[in-house]
C-alpha positions as CSV (number, residue, x, y, z in Angstrom):
1,M,13.5,40.3,-3.7
2,N,14.5,37.8,-6.4
3,H,11.6,35.5,-7.4
4,E,14.0,32.7,-8.1
5,D,15.5,32.7,-4.6
6,E,12.1,32.8,-2.9
7,S,10.5,30.0,-5.0
8,S,13.5,27.7,-4.7
9,R,12.6,27.0,-1.1
10,Y,9.4,25.3,-2.1
11,Y,10.8,23.5,-5.2
12,Y,11.2,19.7,-5.0
13,P,12.6,17.9,-8.0
14,V,10.4,15.3,-9.6
15,E,13.2,12.7,-9.5
16,G,12.9,11.7,-5.8
17,R,9.2,11.9,-5.2
18,T,8.7,8.2,-6.0
19,D,11.8,6.8,-4.4
20,G,9.8,5.0,-1.7
21,A,7.0,4.0,-3.9
22,M,8.1,0.4,-4.5
23,S,9.0,-0.2,-0.9
24,G,5.7,1.3,0.2
25,A,3.8,-1.0,-2.3
26,V,5.7,-4.1,-1.0
27,A,5.0,-3.1,2.6
28,F,1.3,-2.7,1.8
29,I,1.1,-6.0,0.1
30,A,3.1,-7.8,2.8
31,I,1.4,-6.2,5.8
32,I,-2.2,-5.6,4.7
33,A,-3.1,-7.5,1.5
34,V,-1.7,-10.9,2.3
35,P,-3.2,-11.3,5.8
36,A,-6.5,-9.9,4.6
37,S,-6.7,-12.4,1.7
38,V,-5.6,-15.3,3.9
39,Y,-8.3,-14.2,6.4
40,A,-11.0,-14.0,3.7
41,A,-10.0,-17.3,2.2
42,W,-10.0,-19.1,5.5
43,H,-13.5,-17.7,6.4
44,A,-14.8,-18.6,2.9
45,L,-13.4,-22.2,3.3
46,A,-14.8,-22.5,6.8
47,S,-18.2,-21.2,5.7
48,W,-18.2,-23.7,2.8
49,I,-17.3,-26.6,5.0
50,S,-19.9,-25.6,7.6
51,A,-22.6,-25.4,4.9
52,F,-21.5,-28.7,3.4
53,F,-21.8,-30.6,6.7
54,S,-24.9,-29.0,8.0
């Protein structure tokens, strides 16, 4: 058995591992970070207004 032939099945080149990293980061920011920060900002503002008028 040739070691080169056997190990080549599990070899993944480094150039291709991060191909989807930018799109994944953009998707995370668009889907999770933006709505979460809008939600937090709205609740902080509503809490401040509620405390101001009470």
